[in-house]
Every structure is written in structure tokens, then in C-alpha cells.
C-alpha positions in Angstrom: 163.9 8.7 116.6 161.8 11.8 116.2 158.2 11.4 114.9 155.4 13.8 114.5 151.8 12.7 114.1 148.8 15.0 113.5 145.4 13.9 114.4 142.7 15.7 112.3 139.1 15.0 112.8 135.9 16.9 111.8 133.8 15.1 114.5 133.8 15.8 118.2 135.1 12.6 119.4 138.0 13.5 121.6 137.0 11.4 124.6 136.5 8.2 122.3 139.5 8.1 120.1 142.3 7.2 122.6 145.8 8.0 122.0 146.2 7.5 118.3 149.4 9.5 118.3 151.1 7.0 120.5 149.8 4.2 118.5 151.1 5.6 115.1 154.5 6.3 116.8 154.4 2.7 118.0 154.2 1.4 114.6 157.0 3.7 113.4 159.3 2.5 116.3 158.5 -0.9 115.8 159.4 -0.8 112.1 162.5 1.2 112.7 161.2 3.9 110.5 163.3 6.9 109.8 162.4 10.3 111.6 159.3 11.8 109.9 155.6 12.9 110.2 152.3 11.6 109.1 148.7 12.4 109.7 145.8 10.4 110.9 142.5 12.0 109.6 139.1 10.8 111.1 136.4 11.8 108.7 132.8 10.9 107.3 132.0 7.9 105.4 131.2 10.3 102.4 134.6 11.8 102.4 136.2 8.4 102.5 133.9 7.2 99.6 135.0 10.3 97.5 138.6 9.6 98.1 138.2 6.0 97.4 136.4 6.8 94.0 138.9 9.5 93.1 142.1 7.6 93.9 141.1 3.9 93.7 138.2 4.0 91.2 136.1 2.2 93.9 132.8 3.9 94.4 132.1 2.9 98.1 133.3 4.0 101.5 136.0 1.7 103.3 137.2 1.9 106.8 140.7 3.2 106.2 142.8 4.4 103.4 146.5 5.3 103.4 147.9 7.8 101.0 151.8 7.6 100.9 153.6 10.7 100.2 157.4 10.4 100.7 158.2 14.0 100.2 160.4 16.3 102.3 159.5 19.6 103.9 161.5 22.1 102.0 162.1 24.2 105.2 162.9 21.5 107.5 163.8 18.6 105.3 161.6 16.3 107.3 160.3 13.2 105.7 156.5 13.0 105.4 155.0 9.4 105.3 151.6 10.5 104.2 148.1 10.5 105.5 145.9 7.7 107.1 142.2 8.5 106.6 139.5 6.7 108.7 135.9 6.7 108.2 134.8 7.4 111.7 131.1 6.2 111.2 132.3 2.7 109.9 134.9 2.4 112.8 132.1 2.9 115.3 130.1 0.3 113.4 132.9 -2.2 113.4 133.7 -1.5 116.9 130.2 -2.5 117.9 130.1 -5.4 115.8 133.4 -6.7 117.4 132.1 -5.9 120.8 135.2 -3.7 121.4 135.7 -0.1 122.2 136.1 2.7 119.7 139.6 3.3 120.8 140.7 -0.2 120.1 138.9 -0.1 116.6 140.7 3.2 115.9 143.9 1.8 117.0 143.6 -1.2 114.7 142.9 1.0 111.7 145.7 3.5 112.6 148.1 0.6 112.8 146.9 -1.0 109.6 147.0 2.4 107.7 150.7 3.3 109.0 151.8 0.0 107.8 150.6 0.7 104.5 152.4 4.0 104.5 155.5 1.9 105.3 155.1 -0.2 102.4 153.1 -3.1 103.5 150.4 -4.8 101.4 148.2 -7.7 102.1 147.6 -9.0 98.6 150.2 -11.7 99.1 149.5 -14.2 101.8 153.0 -14.1 103.5 152.8 -10.3 103.5 149.5 -10.3 104.9 150.5 -12.8 107.7 153.3 -10.7 108.4 151.1 -7.6 108.7 148.5 -9.1 110.8 151.3 -10.4 113.2 152.6 -6.8 113.6 149.1 -5.4 114.2 148.2 -7.9 116.9 151.7 -7.4 118.6 151.2 -3.6 118.7 147.5 -3.8 119.7 148.3 -6.2 122.6 151.0 -3.6 123.8 147.9 -1.3 124.3 145.8 -3.9 125.9 143.5 -4.6 122.9 143.1 -8.0 121.4 143.1 -8.8 117.6 141.5 -11.3 115.7 142.6 -11.5 111.9 138.9 -11.7 110.8 138.3 -8.3 112.4 139.9 -6.5 109.3 139.0 -7.5 105.7 140.6 -4.4 104.0 
């Protein structure tokens, strides 16, 4: 399958973020997603709070938001899954609290967001367990551990 992942960030963190493109592609491959593209955006708490307020009517920052798209590029016909938006300061704080690297935390949040783009939700217990299992499996493949309590979103 052919996947394109664009990483966008408005902070200088190149050395700390790891290979989020490969992580996102791993999720798409794991789930046998059709060919397509998505973006992972690393931004400020303020920007995530603004997006959360505007689109979910929740006036607070959160670690990760996923915005499904589902459109096709009119020129190429390529499917666009959507955007995963991560609050970098929150990710840094969570990494420190979990005693893990920022790259591991960003990998977790990217996996979580991409699963949401693919239609996963964690409101139902069975779906949540399945989602957490997939997250753990993909994280382990990158040498990171995952404890379900690490992600409350």
C-alpha cells in the first residue's frame, strides 16, 4: 500500500520527535487501510485548546485530537484520512510523568490519533480494549512499552 504522512510542527523539536511518519504508516498497515494520506501536527496547548473548543465545545487543551476527513484529492484522487493534532507541551509533560522519552509519548499519541481517523473510538469497553491492544502491539514493535493507564483520552 502507498501511504503519505506529513509531519507539521511549529516548534523546533526535530531531534526529539522520533520517526512519527513510520509510526503512522505502521498503524495504517496494521489495519490494512486503503492507500491514502494524513497529517500529524505538533502544536501548542493553546492551539489544541482552541480546536477543542471550536469542534468539541470543550474549553481545555488535551493531548491529542483527531479530525477525520475522508475526502479525495481532486487532482490525484488520493484518499485523505485527516489530521492528528498533538499538543507538544502536554506530550512533554506526560512523557516526564510516565518516565519515558518524548519520542515514545509522541508515538503513542500518533497511534491513538490515527486509530481514531480509522474509526476507532474508546467510549465502549470492548472497542477501548481493542484499541489499547493495537496501541501496545505497535508501540512494542518500536521498542516502547505501553500501560493502558498512560492514556486517558
